[in-house]
N, C-alpha and C positions, 0 to 999 in steps of 0.2 A: 579394201586393204591391199597395199602393193605387195608384190612378191618379196620374200626375204632377199636382202641385198648381200652379196658376197663381200667379205672384207677385203681391203686393199692395202692398208698401211702397215708397214713392217713395225714390229714391236719397238725397235730401237728409235723410231721417229718420235715416240712419246717421251719427251724430256721431263725433268723434274724428279723429285724424290720418289723412290719406289719403296714402299714400306709394308705392303701386305704380304707378310711372310708366314702367317700362322696357318698350319694345316687345319683342315676341318675333320676332326675325328669322327669315325662312323657311329659309335654308340651314343655320343653326347647329344642331348636334345637341343642345346643352345651352345654356340661358340662365338667368340668375338672375331671380327675380321677387320683389320685396319686397311683402308684403301686410300689411294692417292688420286685426287681428281684435279686435273689442270684445267682451269676455267679462264679463258681469255688470255690476255697478255701478261704472263708472269704470275697470275694469281693462282696459287695452289691451295687446295683445301685437302687436309688430311684428317680423317675422322674415324672413330670407332662406330661401326654400325651396330646399334644395340638391338634393332628389330630384325632378328634373324630367325628363320624357321628352317630346321633341318629335318623336314618330314620327307625323307627320301622316297622318290617315286611318285610323290603327289605334288607338293608345292616347292620343294627344294629349299634353296637359300635365297632370301629376299633382301635386297639392299635398298633402303629407303632413300630416294634422291628427290623427294617432292619439292624441297625448298631450294634446289640448285638451278632451276630454270633450264633443264636440259631438253625439254619437249620441243620438237621442231627444229633442233639444232643439229648441225653436222658434227659428229664426234668420232674419235677412234677409241675402241675399248680393247685393252690388251691384258692378258693374264697368262699365267703358267699353270698347266695341268701336270702335277708331279707324277701322275700315272705314266706319263711319257708315251707318246704315240703319234701316229700320222693323222689321227682324227681325234676330235675332242669328245670326251665322255660326258660332257654336260651340254644341256640345251640352254643357250643364252636367250632370254626373252625380255622385251621391254613391255611394261604393263602400265596402261593409262587408266584413268577413271572409267569404271563401267565396262572395261574391255577384258577379254581373256588373255590378251597379250600378243605381241608380234614377235615371231621367232627371228633371231638375228643369226645368220649363217656365218660363223667365223671361218677364217682361213688359217691353215697350219703353216708354220715356218720352220719346223724342226725342233727337236730337243724340248718338246712339250710346250712350245710357245704358240699362242693363237691371238689373232687380231681381227676385230670387226671394224669396218669403216663405213659410215653411212649417216643418213638423217634419221634421228629418232622420231617416232610418232609424236604428234602434238599431244600435250598433256601427260607425257611420261612421268610417272610418279615413283617407279621402282624398277630395278633391274633384278631379274630372277635367274638363278642358276639351278637347273634340275638335273640330277644324275640320269644318264641314259644307259642302255644295254645292261641293266641289272646291277649297276654299281651300287654298293651299299653305302659308300662314303667316298669323299674326294679330298685331295690335297691341293687346294687352289692357292697360288701365291702370286705376288707382284701384280695385283689387280689395279689397273690404271685407266681412268677415263680422261681423255684430252679433247677439249673443244677445238674445232678447226674452222678457219675462216674460209668462206666460200670462194673468194677471189684466189686465194692460194691453191685451193683444190682444183679450180678450173685451170689454173696454169699448169699444175702437175698433170692433170688429165690430158691437156692439149699436147704435152710432150710425149705421153704414152700412147694415146689413141686419138689422134686429131679428128677423125671422121665422127666417132661417137661423141666427142666433145662438141663438135659443131651441131650435131643433132640435138644434144642437150640444150644448147643455147637457143636453137630454133624453137623447140617445144616450149621453153620458158617464155620466149618472146610472144608466142601466140596464146599464152595462158594455160598450157597443159603442164602443170607443175609435177604431177606424178610421173608422167613419161620423161620429163626432163631429169628428174631425180634418178630414175632407172638408168638412163643413158650415162649420166655423170658417174654414178656408182660403178657401172660396168667399165667405164674408161679408166677408173682409178685402180682396178685390179691389176697387180703387176704380173709379168709373165711367170708361168709356173716352172717348176723344176722338170727336168727331163731325165729319163734313164733309170733303170732299177738300181744301178750302183749308187746314183745320187740319192734315191729314196732310202736305201739302206744306210747311207752315211748320215742322213738327216733324221730318220725316223726309227731306225732299227739297230742302232749301235749304242750299247750301254756305256755310259761314262762311269768314271770312278765314283762320282757322287750317286749315280743310280745304284751301283753295287752296294755302297755303304747304306743307302736308304733301305734297300731290300733286306739286307742282313739285319738291320736294326728293327725292321718291321717283323721279321720272322722270329727273332730271338725270344720274345716273350710268349709266343704261341704255346699254350698248354694242351691244346687239342689238335696238334699238328698230325695230319694223317700220314701213315706210312705208305709210300708208293713203291710198289715192286716193279722194277723195269725188267722185263723178260726178254732175253736175247738168245736166239738159236745161232750157233756158230758152225760154219763148215768151210774150212780152207780159205779164209780171206787172206789178202795180203797182210803180212804182219804190221805194216805201216798204217793201213786204214783201220785195222782192228785196234791198234794202240790209240789212234785218234778217237775212235768211237768210245773206248773205255775212258780216255782222258776227259771227254766231253761230259760223261756222266759224273765223274769224280769232281768236276769243276762246277757242279750245280750250286747255285746260291742257296737253294733250299736243301738242308742237310738230311732231312728225314726220308731217306730212300734206301732201297737195297737193290743190287743188280744181280739178277738170277740168270746164270748162263748155262746153257746146255751145249757142250761140244759134241756135235753129231758125228763122232768117229772121224775127225779130221786126219788126213794122211800126212799133212805137213807137220813135222815134229816141232816146228817153231810155235805153232798155235797153242798146244797144251802147255808148253813152257811159259809162254807169255801170259796165259790165263792163270797159271799157278802163281806166277810172280805177282800179278795184280791182286789176287785173293789174299796173298800173304801180306801185302802192303796195306790193304783196306778191309777191315772185317765186314764191311757192308757188301762186299762182293762174294757171291756164293757160286761155285762151279760144280757141275755134274758132267761126267764124261760118259757118253753112250758107247756101248760095246760094238754096236753096228749102226750103219747109216740108215736113218729112217725118214730122211727128208724133212722139210721145214715144219710141217704140221706136227709130226711126232716129236721133233726136237723142241718146238715151242712148248708142247705139253710137258715135256721133261723139265724145262725151265720153270714152267708154271707150278709144278709140284714142289719146287723149292720156295715158292713165294709165301710170305707171311703177312704182307700188307693187305689192307682192305681194298686197295685199288691196284690194278695192273696196267702198266704202260708197255706197249709193244714197240720193240726197236730192232732194226736189222743190224747185222754185225759190221757193216761198213758205213753206217750213217752217223750223223752228228746231231747232238742236242745243243741248242744255245744255252748259255749259262742260266737264263731266267725261266727255262721251260717248265721245270717241275714246280717252281715258285708260283707261276701263273695258274697251273693246274690246282695246286694245293689251296691257293687263295679262292678259287672258284668253289672248291669243295667246302671250305670253311664257311663261305657265304651261303651255300646251299647244300647242307649235309645230306639231303636226300638224292643228290644226283647219282645216276647210274652210269652215264656215259658222257665223256668230255672229249672233244676233238678240236684241233687247231688248224690254222693255215700252215703251209709248208712251201719250201722251194727246193731247188736242186743245187748241188755243188759238183764241180769238176775235179780233176786230179790236182789242180793247183789251189783248190779251196775257193774258187770264184763262184759266187752265188748267182743264179739265173732262174728263169722260168718260175716265178712265184705262182702259187695256186691260192688265190684269195677266195674262200668258199662262202656259201650261204649257210643259214641255219638249217636245222633238222628238216629233211626233205625225203620222206620215204619213197615217193614216186620216182625221184631221181635215183635213189639208191637201188631200185629194181634194175635200172639200166646200167649203172656203173658204181664202183666203190669210190664215190667222191670224197668220203671221209678220209680214207687212207691214213696219213700220219699227221700229227701225233694223235693216236687214239688211246684213251685211258678208260677202262671199264671196271665197275665194281667186281671184285674177284668172285664173290659168291654167285653173281649172275653168270659169269663166264663158266663157272663150274656147273651151274644148274643146267646149262644148255649143252654140256658135254665137251666144252673147250673146242679146240680145232680138230677138224676131221681129216685124217689121211685119205688120200684119193682126190682131194681138191687142190693139190699143189698148184701154185700160180694164182689161184683165186681163193685161197684158204681164208684170208681175212674177210673177203666179201661174203663168203659162205657164213662165217661166224656172225657178221653184222646182220645178215638177213635172218638168221635164227634168233639173234638177240632182239630184232625188231618185232618178233612175235610177242614179246613180253614187255617191251619198253613203253613207258608212259612218256609222251612227248615233253611234258613239263619237267621230266627228270633227265633231259638231254640238253647239254649246253655246248654251243660252239664258241670258241675263244678266237676272236678275229685278230690273231697275231701269229707271226711266223715263229713256230716253236719246234720246227724239225727241218733238218737239211738232209735231203735224200741224194746219196751219191750216185752219179751216173757214169763214173769212169769205167772204161772197158777193162775187163780183167779183175774187177773188184770181187767177183765171186757171188754176185747177187743171185739168189736161188732161181728166179723165174726168167732170167734174161733169155735163155735159149728155148723157152717152152711157151711161146705166145699162143700157138694153136691149142695146146693142151689147156692153157689158162682160160682161153675163151670157152672151150667146151666145159670146163669146170664151173665157170661163171654161169653158163646157161643152165647147167644141171642144178646149181644151187637155187636158182629162181624157180625151176620146175618143181623142186621139192617144196619150196615155200607155197606154191600154188596148190600142191597136193595136200600139204598140212592144213591149209586153211579151207579146203574143200571147195575151191573156186572152180567154175566150169571153163576157165580161160585156158589159153595155150601160150606157150613161150616160143619165140623164134629169134634167130640171129638178126639183129638190126644193123643199121648203118655203122660202118667202121668196127664191126664186131661186137658192139655193145648189145646188151639184152633188149628185147622188145616184148612187153606184155601185151598180148592181143586179147582184149576182153570179149566175152561172149554176150550177145544181145539176149534179152528175155524172149521167150517164145509164147505168144506172138510178140513181135517187136512193137513197142509203144508208138503211138502216132506222134510225129514231130510237126508242130505248127510253126511255119516259117513266117515271121512278121517282117515286112519290107516297107518302110516309109519311102515315098517317092514323090517326085513332081517333074513332069515333062520328061525330057531325055529318054525318049522311047528306045533309042539304040542301046542304051545301057540296060534298061529294064528287060528288053527282049533277051539279052545275053544271059542275065541271071535266071529268068524264067525258063529258058530253054535248058540251062544247066541243071536246074532243080527237077524239072518235069521229064526231061529226056536223057540227061547225062548223069543222073545220080542213082546208084543201086541201093534203094531203100524201099521197103514194101508199103509204107503208110506215111505219105507226105500230104500236109495241108498247107497251102500258101495263102496268107492274108496280106494283100497289098493295101496299104493305107495311103490313099492319094491326097496329097497336100495342095489340091487345087490346080491340077494340070489344065493347061489351055491349048497347048500345041496339038494340032489335028492328029499328028502321028501318034502322040501319046494317048489321046482319048480313044483313038481307034484300037490301039494295042490293049488298053484296059478293057474295052468292050469284048475284044477277042479272047482275052485271058479269062474273063468272067464266065465265058461259055464252057470252060473246063470245070467239071464238078469238083476238082481238087483245089480250085482257086476261088477266093472271095475278094471282092474289091470294096473297101470302105472309103467313102468321101469325107475328108476332113480338111476343108479349105481354111485359110487363115495364116498367120505368121508361122514360120517354121519353128517347131518345137519337137525335137527328136524324142524327148522323154514322153511328152504327151501323146505323140503319134504312136510310139511303141506301146505305151500303156493301153491305148484304145485298141490297137491290134491284138494285144494279148487278151484283153477282155472279150473280144469277139472270137478268139480261137477256141478250138475244142480239144486239142491234144494235151496230154500230161507233160510233154516236153515242148518248151518254147525255144525257138532259135531266132534271135534278133539279127537281121542280116541287112547290110547296106545294099542299095540298088546298083552299086558299081562293083559287085563281086562277080568273078567269073569262075565257074567250076572247071577244074582241070582233070580230075580223076573220079571214078564212080564211088569209091569206098569211103570218102571223107565223112559223110553224114553218119554212117554206121559207126565209125571210129568215135565221133563225138558223143553220139547217143549211148554207146556202150559204157562210156565213162560217166556221163551225166546221170544215169539211172542208179549209180551207187549211192547208198544212203548218206555217206559222209561227204559226198561231193556236192558243192553248191553251185559251181559255174565251170564251164569248159570253154576254152578258146582254141583257135586254129592258127596254123602258120599261114600268114598272108604275105605275098610277094608282089612287087611291082611288075608291070608287063615285061620289063627287061630282065626279070629274074632276081633282082636284088631284094633283100628282105625288108618288109615294111613292119611286120609285127611278129615278135617272138616272145610275147608276154610283155607285161608292163612293169616298170621299176618305179617305185614311189620316190618322190623328192627330186627326180631328175628334171632339170630346167625349172625348178620351183615347185611344181605339183607332181607331175608324173611324165614319163616318157617311155617309148618302146625300147625293148631290149635289142641289142646288136643291130641298130639301124643301118641299113644300106650295105650289109655284108653280101658277098656274092653268092650265087646259088650253090656253089660247091664248098663254101666255107662252113665247117662244122660248128663254128663259134668257140667261145672260151671253154677249153677243156671239154669239147663235145656237147656243150649245152644246147645247141640248136638242132641236134639230131635225136634228142632223148626227151620223152615226156617228163614233165616235172611240175611240182607245185609252185605257183607264183602268187604275188599279192593281188594282181588284177589282170584282166584281159580286155581287149578292145570290144566295144559294142558293135563294131562293124561285122563281127561274127561271134556271137556269144550265145551259148546254150545253157539253159538251166531248167530244172523241174518247176512246173507251175506252182507247186506247193511252197517251194523255197522263195520264188519270186513274190508271191503274195505275202508270205510270212515276214519278209524283210521290208515290205512297204513299197515295192515297185520302183520305177525310176522317179527321180525328183523333178517333176514338171514345173514346179514353181520357181526354184532357185538355180536349177541346172538344166536349162532348156536344151542347150546344144553341146557344151563342152563338159567333160569330166563326169557326166552322169553315169557312164559305165564304171569309172573308177570308184565313184561313191557307192554304187550298187555292190560292186565286188567287196569293198571294205565292210559294208553292212553284212554281206554274206559271211565274211570271215569272222566278224564280231559275233555272229550267231553260232559260230562253232563249225562251219563248213569249210571244206578245202576248195581252192580254185586251181584247176589243172589246165596247163597248156600242153597241147600235143602237136608235134611236127608231122604226125601221120595223117592229119587232115590238112591238106595243102591246097590253097586257092590263090587266085590272082585278084588283087585289089587295085582298082583304078581310083585311088583315094581322092575324095572330095570333089570329083568332077561334076557332080550334080549340084552340090551346095555352094561351091566356090570357097574363096579364102577369106580370112578375117581382115578385109582390106578397106573397110569403111569406118568412120567414127562411131557409128551406132554398133557395129559388130565388135569393135575393139572395146567399147564401153561395156557391152554385155559380157565379153570375155573376161575383162578385168573384174567384174562383179562375180563371175563364176570362180575365178581364182581366189577371190576373197572368201567365198563360201567354203571352198575346200580347205584353205589354210585355217579358217576359223573352226571348222568341223573336225578336221583330221590332222592338226598340226603335229601331234606326237607321232602318228603313223608315218607322216611324210618325212620326218627326220630320220627314220630308220626303217628301210625295207629289209625284212628278215632274210630275203633271198638274194640280196645284193650286198656284198661286203662293204663295210663302212670305210675301208682303206681306199676303195676305188673312187674315181672321179664321178661327180654327179652332174656335170654340165650336160653330158649325154651318157646313156647307159651302154658305153662301149667296152666295159670291162677292162678299162685301162687305169693306170695311176694318174694320168694327167689328162 
């Protein structure tokens, strides 16, 4: 199965009548959809698809196209997602006889329009749209399928990317049709948009039609939750305070109350402005404190005014976009048991210009230990906030982080929801009166103390210390005695590489109980055989002879079977140890019962990053996070200097408990001999309910693939394509959405960028 092809044709290129205008209501089991299909020269078929299934989250909506002869043809598929966004909330799949379906990766063009251009699999009988990201219902309109002539596509591709087009023609001439199709599809992808301003204009600007649609959707809600926005106020500039108040009053969702605590502001304009706002709108409630108590005390005063079942936290100088509370309320109605909802955010300057967006991942307690990545907009069930004692004075500057860490003691991850949309604008203008601007050192100390108290509450033997850039670092304690770590190293020849890794393990690593299992894949070079004999003389080293074709999974499984330790570390033979504490760091995480796998920070010899965790769906199947950033680059919002949960880690340095490895079925030696076996293993680990943790505090050098070489022969490429097919068949849903990589971000590489 080829990799999903990215769409390339703009929606406006599909001519002919557009008639699919009927939204798909969430509760209805069946709904008609009228769609337009342009087939060949001028022939347009418009039909009602009667065979529809709206089994959301399972099969989705299926359009029967069996009699239209679309299989094996180049087509463009265009539709409009009326949820409006930078990414599509449906998975578009082509289903053929006896197949699970081929995912078609659509391309966004702004204002809810999406297009896919490519060659449909032979035998395609239906097109399936399945809601993603927990959407209970979708409004799909203007669904059009247009057949495309190959000659016209080649001409367009040649104008866009002549080199890729020439490659496509070459591979077709030599009979390599799949490779030819990949090249042609890539050549047809138009240049992307650039700049955050452009993204905002295309994907995050409400039209009047959007506003009308949202109001019409909200109007009949009978179970609309009341959301209490709590706002501590102390001497903000009247202009920014007025803008903050105006942004709440402009919410398209009307069921809110704004609870304000004036923390004894000395500027007389502030209480006058607040009194006027309360008089104009009965949903605004104001309490004035007699003395200044700082942000935690002021927030608690505002919280005492709240009557809503959910509380949204807002600073006195920030701005909510008009649809912010609507998106929150929609999530609550969809999942009434939610306890915590948070969104993406950006910043605004004195002129209202938006910049520095923070596109976040889903719930990640490990990352939360290090930093308050949730920040704004955060909405919490009020009873839960009250149960943990609300905000605590003495944690000013990190009072929100402290609250979230205390909430995390009680949170069920299934009752936390991240909304991948910019629902908060954080003002950075100098002089806006933000509480913690002048107290960075105190904020860092409060953040550290908040984590120390979490460790004490949970009875952990760990310690907390200041990490890079002032973020928290949780240093876990090893059990006493430390469990044996069995290091499994597949290898063949290249003695100069193997000697480096063995020396690093046996002489450069500070860990009390190491066993090394070298799995020799048929070394013949004299220097290698001599080194293996020398290594075998060390009682800590075992050498297994496993000649034959290279099969990383099989070699690793054999090494694990021969190992004696409860902790298994799968390690490439081209790894270089840089500091002594790396193994203790990994082992201290791997022994935790809820952890299934642990990965390390791997860098190239020049210091640029090779592995910072794995992001699913990047490049088709998976790719490494933050590839090639410099040694001093902290990554996107500090992500590369803080331990965090990820979807997968590389098998070049992967640790897990033996019991987990055996329980999930070991590496797949039959269908994933070389590539993606580590991703597959980590996904099975996660499916079994375990977490996968990446830590930057175990740092090594990786001379990647020097012993195995590149995928540069027809046989290797064929094997690689088969392994891609296995992953897309086995994990198609997971590859479409990595929970720790925001769906707004580009997926060509995991660069944490929009394009």
